[in-house]
C-alpha positions as CSV (number, residue, x, y, z in Angstrom):
1,M,-27.5,114.1,-5.7
2,L,-26.7,110.5,-5.5
3,L,-23.8,110.8,-7.9
4,S,-22.3,113.7,-5.8
5,L,-22.5,111.3,-2.7
6,L,-20.8,108.4,-4.6
7,I,-18.0,110.7,-5.5
8,S,-17.6,112.2,-2.0
9,M,-17.5,108.6,-0.6
10,A,-14.9,107.7,-3.3
11,H,-12.6,110.5,-2.4
12,A,-13.2,109.8,1.5
13,A,-11.9,106.2,0.8
14,E,-8.6,107.8,-0.5
15,E,-8.1,109.9,2.7
16,E,-6.5,109.3,5.9
17,A,-9.1,107.6,8.3
18,V,-9.7,109.1,11.6
19,G,-10.0,106.4,14.4
20,F,-13.1,106.3,16.2
21,G,-11.7,104.6,19.6
22,M,-12.4,106.5,22.8
23,M,-8.8,107.9,22.8
24,D,-9.1,108.9,19.1
25,I,-12.2,110.7,19.7
26,W,-10.6,112.3,22.8
27,N,-7.5,113.5,21.0
28,H,-9.5,114.9,18.0
29,S,-12.1,116.7,20.4
30,G,-11.8,120.4,21.0
31,W,-11.2,122.0,24.2
32,L,-15.0,122.8,24.7
33,A,-16.1,119.1,24.2
34,R,-13.4,118.0,26.4
35,G,-14.4,120.2,29.1
36,V,-18.2,119.1,28.6
37,I,-17.1,115.6,28.9
38,F,-15.1,116.2,32.3
39,T,-18.1,118.1,33.4
40,L,-20.3,115.1,32.7
41,A,-17.9,112.9,34.5
42,V,-18.0,114.9,37.5
43,M,-21.7,114.9,37.5
44,L,-21.6,111.1,37.3
45,A,-19.2,111.0,40.3
46,I,-21.5,113.4,42.4
47,T,-24.4,110.9,41.5
48,A,-22.5,107.9,42.5
49,I,-21.5,109.7,45.9
50,V,-24.9,110.9,46.7
51,S,-26.3,107.4,45.7
52,I,-24.0,105.5,48.0
53,E,-24.6,108.0,50.9
54,R,-28.3,108.0,50.5
55,W,-28.4,104.0,50.4
56,Y,-26.4,103.8,53.7
57,V,-28.6,106.4,55.2
58,F,-31.9,104.4,54.3
59,W,-30.3,101.3,55.2
60,K,-29.1,102.4,58.6
61,R,-32.2,104.4,59.6
62,Q,-34.5,101.6,58.6
63,S,-32.7,98.9,60.5
64,L,-32.5,101.0,63.7
65,S,-36.1,101.8,63.4
66,M,-37.0,98.2,63.1
67,T,-34.9,97.6,66.3
68,V,-36.7,100.4,68.2
69,A,-40.0,99.0,67.2
70,A,-39.1,95.6,68.6
71,T,-37.6,97.0,71.8
72,V,-40.1,99.7,72.5
73,V,-43.2,97.7,72.4
74,K,-43.0,96.1,75.9
75,P,-42.9,99.3,77.8
76,L,-45.4,101.0,75.9
77,T,-47.7,98.1,76.4
78,A,-47.2,98.3,80.0
79,G,-47.8,101.9,79.9
80,D,-44.4,102.8,81.2
81,I,-43.5,106.2,79.4
82,P,-40.1,106.8,81.3
83,A,-38.8,103.4,80.2
84,A,-39.9,104.0,76.8
85,L,-38.2,107.4,76.6
86,K,-35.2,105.9,78.0
87,I,-35.1,103.4,75.2
88,V,-35.8,106.1,72.3
89,G,-33.4,108.4,73.9
90,Q,-30.4,106.2,73.6
91,E,-27.4,107.6,71.6
92,E,-27.5,104.5,69.5
93,F,-30.8,105.1,68.2
94,A,-30.4,108.8,67.3
95,P,-30.3,108.3,63.4
96,S,-33.7,106.2,63.7
97,Y,-36.8,108.2,62.4
98,L,-39.1,106.0,64.6
99,A,-37.1,106.9,67.7
100,A,-37.3,110.5,67.0
101,I,-40.9,110.4,66.3
102,L,-41.8,108.5,69.5
103,K,-39.4,110.6,71.7
104,S,-41.4,114.0,70.4
105,G,-44.7,112.3,71.1
106,L,-43.9,110.5,74.6
107,T,-42.3,113.7,75.9
108,E,-45.6,115.6,75.3
109,I,-47.8,112.8,76.9
110,Q,-45.4,112.5,79.8
111,S,-45.8,116.5,80.2
112,A,-49.8,116.4,80.1
113,S,-51.5,113.1,80.3
114,N,-54.8,114.5,79.1
115,A,-56.6,115.5,75.9
116,F,-54.4,118.6,75.8
117,G,-51.5,116.3,75.9
118,I,-52.8,114.3,73.1
119,K,-53.1,117.4,71.0
120,N,-49.5,118.6,71.6
121,A,-48.4,115.0,71.0
122,R,-50.0,114.9,67.6
123,R,-48.5,118.2,66.5
124,A,-45.1,117.2,67.7
125,V,-45.1,113.9,65.8
126,E,-46.3,115.5,62.7
127,K,-43.5,118.0,63.0
128,T,-40.9,115.4,63.6
129,M,-42.2,113.3,60.7
130,G,-41.7,116.3,58.4
131,E,-38.1,116.9,59.6
132,E,-37.1,113.2,59.3
133,L,-38.6,112.9,55.8
134,S,-36.6,115.9,54.9
135,K,-33.5,114.3,56.2
136,L,-34.2,111.2,54.2
137,R,-34.8,113.1,50.9
138,R,-31.5,115.3,51.7
139,G,-29.3,115.2,48.5
140,M,-32.2,113.8,46.3
141,T,-32.5,117.4,44.6
142,I,-28.9,116.8,43.4
143,L,-30.0,113.6,41.6
144,A,-32.8,115.2,40.1
145,T,-31.0,118.2,38.9
146,I,-28.4,115.9,37.4
147,G,-30.9,113.7,35.7
148,S,-32.7,116.6,34.0
149,T,-29.8,118.7,33.1
150,A,-27.1,116.1,31.9
151,P,-28.7,115.7,28.3
152,F,-28.5,119.4,28.0
153,V,-24.9,119.6,29.0
154,G,-24.3,116.9,26.5
155,L,-26.2,118.8,23.7
156,F,-24.2,121.8,24.5
157,G,-21.1,119.9,23.5
158,T,-22.8,118.5,20.5
159,T,-23.7,121.9,19.1
160,F,-20.1,122.8,19.2
161,G,-19.0,119.5,17.7
162,V,-21.4,120.0,14.7
163,I,-19.7,123.5,14.4
164,N,-16.4,121.8,14.2
165,A,-17.7,119.2,11.4
166,F,-18.9,122.1,9.3
167,D,-15.6,124.0,10.0
168,G,-13.7,121.1,8.8
169,M,-15.9,120.8,5.8
170,A,-15.0,124.5,5.0
171,T,-11.4,124.4,5.6
172,E,-10.4,120.9,4.3
173,G,-13.0,120.0,1.9
174,S,-16.3,117.6,2.0
175,G,-14.6,114.2,2.5
176,L,-15.8,112.2,5.3
177,A,-12.4,112.3,7.0
178,A,-12.6,116.1,7.2
179,I,-15.8,116.0,9.2
180,S,-15.6,112.8,11.1
181,A,-13.5,114.3,14.0
182,G,-16.4,117.0,14.4
183,I,-19.1,114.3,14.2
184,S,-17.5,112.0,16.6
185,E,-17.0,114.8,19.1
186,A,-20.8,115.7,18.7
187,L,-22.0,112.1,19.1
188,I,-19.8,111.4,22.1
189,T,-20.9,114.1,24.2
190,T,-24.6,113.4,23.6
191,G,-24.0,109.7,24.4
192,V,-22.2,110.6,27.7
193,G,-25.0,113.3,28.6
194,I,-27.8,110.6,28.1
195,G,-25.9,108.1,30.1
196,V,-25.5,110.3,33.0
197,A,-29.0,111.4,33.0
198,V,-30.4,107.9,32.9
199,V,-28.2,107.0,36.0
200,G,-29.3,110.2,37.9
201,V,-33.1,109.6,37.1
202,W,-32.8,105.8,38.1
203,A,-31.1,106.7,41.3
204,F,-33.8,109.5,42.1
205,N,-36.7,107.5,41.4
206,F,-35.3,104.5,43.6
207,F,-34.7,106.7,46.5
208,N,-37.9,108.7,46.0
209,L,-39.9,105.5,46.0
210,K,-38.1,104.3,49.3
211,A,-38.9,107.7,50.8
212,E,-42.6,107.6,50.0
213,K,-42.8,103.9,51.5
214,I,-41.2,105.2,54.7
215,A,-43.7,108.2,54.6
216,D,-46.6,105.6,54.6
217,E,-45.1,103.8,57.3
218,L,-44.6,106.7,59.5
219,T,-48.2,107.8,58.8
220,S,-49.4,104.3,60.0
221,S,-46.9,104.7,63.2
222,E,-48.5,108.1,63.9
223,A,-51.9,106.6,63.8
224,D,-50.8,103.6,66.1
225,F,-49.2,105.9,68.5
226,L,-52.1,108.3,68.9
227,D,-54.4,105.4,69.2
228,W,-52.1,104.1,72.0
229,A,-51.8,107.7,73.6
230,E,-55.7,108.1,73.8
231,K,-56.1,104.7,75.4
232,H,-53.2,105.4,77.7
233,V,-54.8,108.8,78.7
234,H,-58.2,107.1,79.3
235,S,-56.6,104.4,81.6
236,Q,-55.0,107.0,83.6
237,A,-58.1,109.0,84.0
238,Q,-59.9,105.9,85.0
239,A,-57.3,104.9,87.5
240,G,-57.3,108.5,89.2
241,K,-61.0,108.1,89.9
């Protein structure tokens, strides 16, 4: 066994070596392996585009929500619902998830400043929260899909790379040069697939964590708003007596 391996290596040393640079591997790859690499490159590009778009969306909505929170606190403290609605209804605050939640809740409180209005406000706020979180998570399914399927796409190319390696052994002999092209083709598709998967999974986990933090913030904001609404309704009832 060992003698056969040494003899094969001795013969391989006399054969023309196949380069292992990226261009050499590409030139020796079959059309299927090239298609797999191209597919993985497209998947990586999509991951980058979605990540950049999601980063901008999260940054924009968080910064606007912070501005809304600082601006609307004064009219809410004074119990001035029309003024608060005017603020959260401004066009510049349209992307803000906090503005959307306050707008839905304040509209119900303004329509019915009683227990019935509070019940409607709670339902409206919860519905808006779900819609806003869905908007934040838009596109994250793509990241999850790429992260979970990229290794299998790479392995698809690996399978045919190994087949090419064995085909080289059958047609050209058992030397290393005969099988190196197929082996390099198999390994490069696996490596690219794993690399794309790592980027996709990292991106998904990053934005999923940010979405969960925002969900916690919105839950806290919902509790604060409903507490304010109950106090406002109570004060209105006391003033009407």
